[in-house]
C-alpha positions, -999 to +999 in steps of 0.1 A: -001+000+001+015+033-009+021+061+016+015+095+013+051+101-001+045+077-028+011+096-038+032+128-040+059+114-060+059+128-096+063+104-124+078+116-155+057+110-187+074+087-212+066+108-244+067+143-226+098+146-204+092+181-192+058+169-177+046+144-150+018+133-130+012+120-095-009+091-083-034+115-067-042+127-104-024+160-105-004+172-135+032+189-132+056+207-154+092+216-151+094+241-179+112+272-169+121+304-188+157+312-191+161+350-198+156+359-233+162+322-244+133+298-252+117+279-221+140+248-211+134+217-188+144+227-153+149+207-119+119+219-100+082+208-104+054+232-105+018+222-101-002+227-133-037+243-132-061+221-153-091+235-172-124+218-164-141+209-197-179+214-203-185+178-194-164+180-163-131+161-174-099+180-164-074+191-192-039+206-193-020+220-220+013+207-228+039+218-253+069+198-265+100+212-282+092+219-319+056+211-314+024+233-311+009+232-276-020+209-274-050+199-247-046+165-232-070+150-205-053+144-170-071+108-168-052+098-200-018+110-187-022+091-154-033+059-169-002+061-194+020+069-166+009+043-141-007+016-161+004+011-198-002+031-231-037+032-244-045-001-261-062+002-296-098+007-293-099+012-257-109+044-238-104+054-201-130+047-176-135+065-141-147+036-120-165+059-095-183+079-121-168+111-112-150+125-143-130+150-122-115+122-099-083+113-118-066+093-089-048+062-104-069+038-084-101+052-100-090+049-135-087+021-158-087+013-195-117-004-209-137-009-240-163+016-251-191-011-241-176-013-206-174+026-204-212+027-215-220+001-187-203+024-164-221+055-175-254+037-172-244+022-136-235+058-124-266+074-138-244+095-163-260+078-195-280+104-214-312+090-231-347+097-236-362+129-223-326+140-209-312+142-244-315+179-255-326+170-290-356+145-278-387+153-298-408+128-282-412+117-245-416+079-232-456+083-233-456+091-270-430+061-276-453+038-260-484+051-280-460+049-313-453+012-306-490+004-298-503+022-330-479+004-351-488-029-338-525-020-346-515-015-382-508+023-384-481+027-411-447+043-401-454+071-425-486+082-410-469+079-376-442+100-386-464+127-398-486+126-368-457+129-343-437+154-364-406+131-367-389+113-397-400+078-406-366+065-398-370+078-361-402+058-361-386+027-373-357+030-348-384+035-319-403+006-333-372-018-337-359-004-302-326+008-317-336+042-299-356+045-267-349+010-259-351+018-222-390+023-225-410-007-217-446-013-224-471-005-194-488-037-181-525-035-173 
């Protein structure tokens, strides 16, 4: 079990030697300005101030010699520093569902399916009327399915509800709004 000193030890990033992260999910830099010369790598670490993205993930800007500065998510840096490089097709997962918690023990590489399961488990999955572009609600979805089972065409339903025929088809086939179940009497 690592102690507090292990939590505070800065691990240098393999592909970015002027930057590092700690197990508690903080990003550090050791760039320093040297008079009129360009910045150079110093010996002292300085805590970087992350930017919170609209969805809550924390990001820092890194710049390597000869490259343009770019934003990178802290959770990716922590995973690459303490676990392994990102496997092809994998995404980062926050195991406790808090996107600002970038501690090493809260992060894991996983498949997009596993990440979606995490979102559902933590109540972060946007679906149904929570989606800003939803044009129907659960009651209307049940009505669409019932009317279709009773023989009303998809084109007629599309006109009646003011949505496209392809959307009606997806609702009927449960490709969208699959979380809505029929009400049993």
